[in-house]
C-alpha positions in Angstrom: -99.4 -26.7 -37.9 -100.9 -29.5 -39.7 -103.9 -28.6 -42.0 -106.5 -31.5 -41.3 -107.1 -29.9 -37.8 -107.4 -32.7 -35.1 -106.1 -35.7 -36.2 -104.7 -38.4 -34.7 -101.3 -40.3 -36.3 -98.3 -41.8 -34.3 -95.8 -44.2 -35.8 -93.1 -43.4 -34.1 -91.5 -41.2 -31.0 -89.0 -38.8 -33.1 -90.5 -37.7 -36.6 -92.0 -33.6 -36.6 -94.4 -33.2 -33.8 -97.9 -31.2 -34.6 -100.4 -31.7 -31.8 -99.1 -33.1 -28.1 -100.8 -33.7 -24.2 -99.2 -32.4 -21.7 -99.6 -33.1 -18.0 -100.8 -30.6 -15.1 -100.3 -30.6 -11.2 -103.4 -31.5 -9.5 -102.8 -28.9 -6.0 -105.9 -30.3 -4.1 -104.1 -33.7 -3.9 -102.0 -31.5 -1.5 -104.9 -32.2 0.8 -103.8 -35.6 0.9 -100.4 -35.4 3.3 -101.4 -33.8 6.7 -98.2 -33.4 8.5 -97.6 -29.9 7.7 -93.4 -30.2 7.1 -94.4 -33.0 5.0 -97.0 -30.9 3.4 -94.6 -28.1 2.6 -92.1 -30.1 1.2 -95.0 -31.8 -1.3 -96.0 -28.5 -2.4 -92.5 -27.3 -2.7 -91.9 -30.5 -4.7 -95.4 -29.6 -6.7 -94.8 -25.7 -8.0 -91.6 -27.2 -8.9 -93.0 -30.0 -11.2 -95.3 -27.3 -12.4 -92.7 -24.5 -13.3 -91.3 -27.6 -16.0 -94.1 -28.1 -17.5 -94.7 -24.2 -18.0 -90.8 -24.7 -19.5 -91.9 -27.7 -22.1 -95.1 -25.7 -23.3 -93.5 -22.9 -23.7 -91.3 -25.0 -26.3 -93.9 -26.2 -27.8 -95.3 -22.8 -28.7 -91.7 -21.9 -29.8 -92.1 -24.9 -32.4 -95.7 -23.9 -33.4 -97.3 -27.2 -31.8 -100.7 -27.6 -30.6 -101.0 -28.2 -27.2 -103.8 -29.8 -24.8 -104.1 -29.9 -21.3 -105.6 -32.0 -18.8 -108.4 -31.0 -16.6 -108.0 -31.8 -13.0 -110.6 -33.2 -10.7 -111.5 -31.9 -7.4 -110.2 -34.3 -4.5 -112.3 -37.0 -3.5 -110.8 -39.3 -0.8 -111.1 -43.0 -0.5 -112.7 -43.8 -3.8 -113.9 -47.7 -4.0 -114.4 -50.3 -6.5 -114.8 -54.0 -6.1 -111.4 -54.9 -5.2 -109.5 -51.4 -4.6 -109.3 -48.2 -2.9 -107.7 -45.3 -4.5 -107.0 -42.4 -1.9 -108.2 -40.4 -5.1 -108.6 -39.4 -8.1 -104.9 -39.0 -9.8 -102.6 -36.9 -10.9 -103.0 -35.9 -14.0 -98.4 -35.1 -14.9 -98.1 -38.1 -16.8 -100.9 -38.2 -19.7 -98.2 -40.6 -21.4 -99.4 -43.8 -18.9 -102.8 -44.3 -19.6 -103.4 -43.4 -23.4 -102.0 -45.6 -26.2 -101.7 -43.2 -29.5 -101.0 -45.9 -32.5 -101.6 -45.3 -36.0 -105.0 -43.5 -36.0 -106.1 -44.7 -32.7 -106.9 -43.2 -29.1 -106.4 -46.4 -26.8 -107.8 -46.2 -23.5 -105.2 -48.0 -21.6 -106.0 -50.1 -18.8 -103.5 -49.9 -16.2 -101.7 -52.4 -14.1 -101.7 -49.7 -11.4 -105.7 -49.4 -9.7 -104.4 -45.9 -9.1 -105.5 -45.0 -12.2 -109.0 -46.7 -12.5 -110.8 -42.9 -13.0 -107.8 -41.3 -15.0 -110.0 -41.2 -18.2 -112.2 -38.3 -16.7 -109.9 -35.8 -17.0 -108.3 -36.3 -20.0 -111.9 -37.3 -22.1 -112.7 -33.5 -23.3 -109.5 -33.9 -25.0 -110.5 -37.1 -26.8 -114.2 -35.9 -27.8 -112.1 -33.3 -30.1 -110.8 -36.5 -31.9 -113.8 -38.6 -32.3 -114.5 -38.1 -35.8 -113.7 -40.2 -38.8 -110.7 -41.3 -39.6 -109.6 -40.6 -35.9 -111.0 -43.7 -33.9 -111.2 -43.7 -29.7 -111.3 -47.2 -28.2 -110.8 -48.9 -25.1 -109.9 -52.1 -23.8 -111.7 -54.4 -21.8 -112.1 -52.3 -18.1 -110.4 -54.1 -15.2 -111.5 -55.3 -11.9 -108.0 -55.3 -10.2 -109.2 -58.6 -8.3 -106.3 -60.3 -7.2 -108.1 -63.8 -8.1 -107.7 -63.2 -11.7 -104.3 -62.5 -12.1 -102.6 -62.6 -15.8 -106.5 -63.4 -17.1 -107.1 -59.4 -17.1 -105.9 -57.5 -19.6 -103.5 -54.6 -18.5 -100.5 -52.3 -19.5 -99.0 -49.1 -19.5 -99.1 -47.0 -22.7 -95.4 -46.8 -22.1 -95.0 -50.2 -22.3 -94.7 -50.3 -26.3 -92.3 -48.5 -28.4 -93.8 -48.3 -32.1 -91.2 -47.6 -34.7 -92.6 -47.3 -37.9 -94.0 -50.8 -38.9 -92.7 -52.4 -35.9 -93.5 -52.2 -32.1 -91.2 -52.9 -29.4 -92.7 -53.8 -26.3 -92.1 -54.5 -22.3 -91.1 -58.2 -21.7 -93.2 -58.9 -18.2 -94.9 -57.4 -15.1 -96.6 -54.0 -16.3 -98.0 -55.5 -19.0 -99.6 -59.2 -18.9 -100.2 -61.5 -21.5 -103.5 -60.8 -22.0 -102.9 -57.1 -22.7 -99.9 -57.8 -24.9 -102.5 -60.2 -26.9 -105.5 -57.6 -27.1 -102.6 -55.0 -28.4 -101.2 -57.8 -30.8 -105.0 -58.4 -32.3 -106.3 -55.1 -32.6 -103.2 -53.7 -34.2 -102.0 -57.0 -35.8 -100.3 -55.8 -39.0 -97.3 -54.8 -36.8 -93.9 -56.8 -36.1 -93.7 -57.0 -32.6 -89.9 -57.5 -30.5 -90.1 -58.0 -26.5 -86.9 -56.2 -25.0 -85.8 -58.6 -22.9 -85.1 -58.5 -18.8 -88.0 -55.3 -18.5 -90.3 -54.9 -16.3 -90.9 -51.0 -16.3 -92.1 -48.7 -19.0 -89.7 -48.6 -22.3 -89.3 -45.0 -22.0 -87.4 -45.5 -18.7 -84.9 -47.9 -20.2 -84.1 -46.1 -24.3 -85.2 -43.1 -26.4 -84.9 -43.6 -30.2 -83.0 -39.7 -31.2 -83.4 -40.5 -35.0 -83.7 -43.4 -37.1 -80.7 -45.2 -36.5 -79.7 -43.8 -33.6 -81.0 -44.9 -30.3 -80.0 -43.3 -26.8 -80.0 -46.2 -23.9 -79.2 -47.4 -20.6 -79.5 -50.8 -22.0 -76.4 -52.1 -23.2 -76.3 -52.7 -26.9 -75.6 -56.6 -26.7 -78.7 -56.5 -24.4 -81.1 -54.9 -27.4 -83.2 -57.0 -28.8 -81.3 -57.9 -32.9 -83.5 -55.3 -34.4 -80.9 -52.9 -33.2 -77.9 -54.8 -34.5 -77.1 -51.9 -37.1 -78.6 -49.0 -35.0 -75.8 -46.8 -33.2 -76.7 -46.8 -29.4 -75.2 -44.5 -27.0 -75.3 -45.7 -23.6 -76.7 -43.8 -20.7 -75.0 -43.7 -17.8 -77.2 -44.7 -15.1 -79.0 -42.6 -13.0 -79.1 -42.7 -9.3 -81.6 -41.9 -6.6 -79.3 -40.9 -3.6 -81.4 -38.0 -2.4 -85.7 -39.4 -3.3 -87.6 -39.0 -0.2 -90.9 -41.0 -0.2 -93.7 -39.1 1.3 -96.8 -41.0 -0.3 -96.6 -43.5 -3.2 -100.1 -42.5 -4.7 -98.2 -39.4 -5.6 -95.1 -40.9 -6.4 -93.2 -44.0 -7.8 -91.0 -45.6 -6.3 -89.8 -48.2 -9.4 -86.2 -47.1 -9.4 -85.1 -49.9 -10.6 -86.6 -49.9 -13.4 -86.2 -46.4 -14.1 -83.3 -44.3 -15.7 -84.4 -40.7 -15.9 -81.3 -39.4 -18.0 -82.9 -41.2 -21.1 -86.5 -39.8 -20.7 -86.4 -37.0 -23.3 -89.0 -36.1 -25.9 -88.7 -35.4 -29.3 -90.0 -32.1 -31.2 -88.4 -33.6 -34.5 -85.4 -35.7 -35.4 -83.2 -32.4 -34.7 -84.7 -30.8 -31.6 -85.0 -33.2 -28.1 -85.9 -31.7 -25.3 -83.5 -32.8 -22.2 -83.9 -32.4 -18.2 -80.3 -29.7 -18.3 -79.2 -32.4 -15.7 -78.0 -34.2 -18.5 -76.3 -31.3 -20.3 -74.4 -30.3 -16.5 -73.1 -33.4 -15.6 -72.9 -36.0 -19.0 -70.9 -33.5 -21.3 -70.0 -36.8 -23.0 -73.0 -38.2 -23.7 -74.1 -34.8 -25.0 -71.4 -34.4 -27.6 -72.0 -37.6 -28.8 -76.0 -36.9 -29.3 -75.2 -33.4 -30.9 -72.2 -34.9 -33.4 -76.0 -36.1 -34.9 -77.2 -32.1 -35.8 -79.5 -32.6 -33.0 -80.2 -29.7 -30.7 -81.0 -30.3 -27.3 -83.4 -28.1 -25.4 -82.7 -27.9 -21.9 -85.2 -27.9 -19.4 -85.0 -27.8 -15.5 -87.3 -30.0 -13.2 -86.0 -30.1 -9.6 -88.7 -32.5 -8.5 -87.7 -35.3 -11.0 -86.4 -37.4 -8.5 -89.4 -36.8 -5.9 -92.1 -38.2 -8.8 -89.6 -40.5 -10.6 -91.0 -39.6 -13.7 -89.3 -38.4 -16.4 -90.2 -35.6 -19.6 -91.4 -38.2 -21.7 -93.7 -39.2 -18.7 -95.2 -35.7 -18.8 -95.7 -35.8 -22.7 -98.2 -37.6 -25.2 -97.5 -36.8 -28.7 -101.0 -37.5 -30.9 -100.0 -36.1 -34.2 -96.7 -37.4 -35.6 -95.6 -36.8 -39.4 -94.0 -40.4 -39.6 -95.6 -43.2 -41.1 -95.9 -46.6 -41.4 -92.7 -47.3 -42.8 -89.8 -50.1 -42.0 -86.6 -48.5 -40.2 -85.1 -51.9 -39.9 
């Protein structure tokens, strides 16, 4: 563990992890489901996800990683803002979505999804522990979600950005607005920025950087930014959602087109990576290519992955890694 206490430091997703936020499941949100059979089905998915989170928590403990957990708020129905109505305060399964951790800074990201409007209340107890110098805790302009403003508002999800040392790759459009991208570039102006062509969703649903020079990608190498030309690319098979069942779009993510859960992994360090056991059970050729690089794959089971449309990277948010701002390209 770092001797420097509560420290914000993130320049990548692959160097040695020291501190992390891990999601929870808010079982109180089952009150959203009126039909008894559907409620029982969703409760089963909730328990599966909670079990997965505890598997991941146990792995973090074995590696002496400090873990922080959000505190779910009680179910409060039909919350409103002038331009949006929320069924409740959002679930706390995915701490990666709304907090961009970059350099020594916590950024409260203005999600393009109004369902996340009150999410900060479930995490502020964590960030208060990091409010001392040299850490920074900032927020973007709070969005109104006025449909008449369209691209004028600053909107983005944190996984739209993939830092690799002194370079940041970002989603091309849809879940990051022009104003949102400009805001990030303004506040973190000493990075080099590259758009990943034809991306609309979170980048962790498209690829994962396993080590410097090695990327596990659902995007073919020829379609990746030119910066990756000298890198080895292990191409992922395309995931599918044949067994998906949409019950409640507040609790589930239905962006299947832009999400490949196979690549949604999480690095403990450059030689230890958490992945779904589904990958190991069904894609042995991919596993062998990864293990060839002296990478130990640590499997976890998440039977509810397709229900939520979320991967391992979504449920974790690294807040301190040992990597520094260097040029990997």
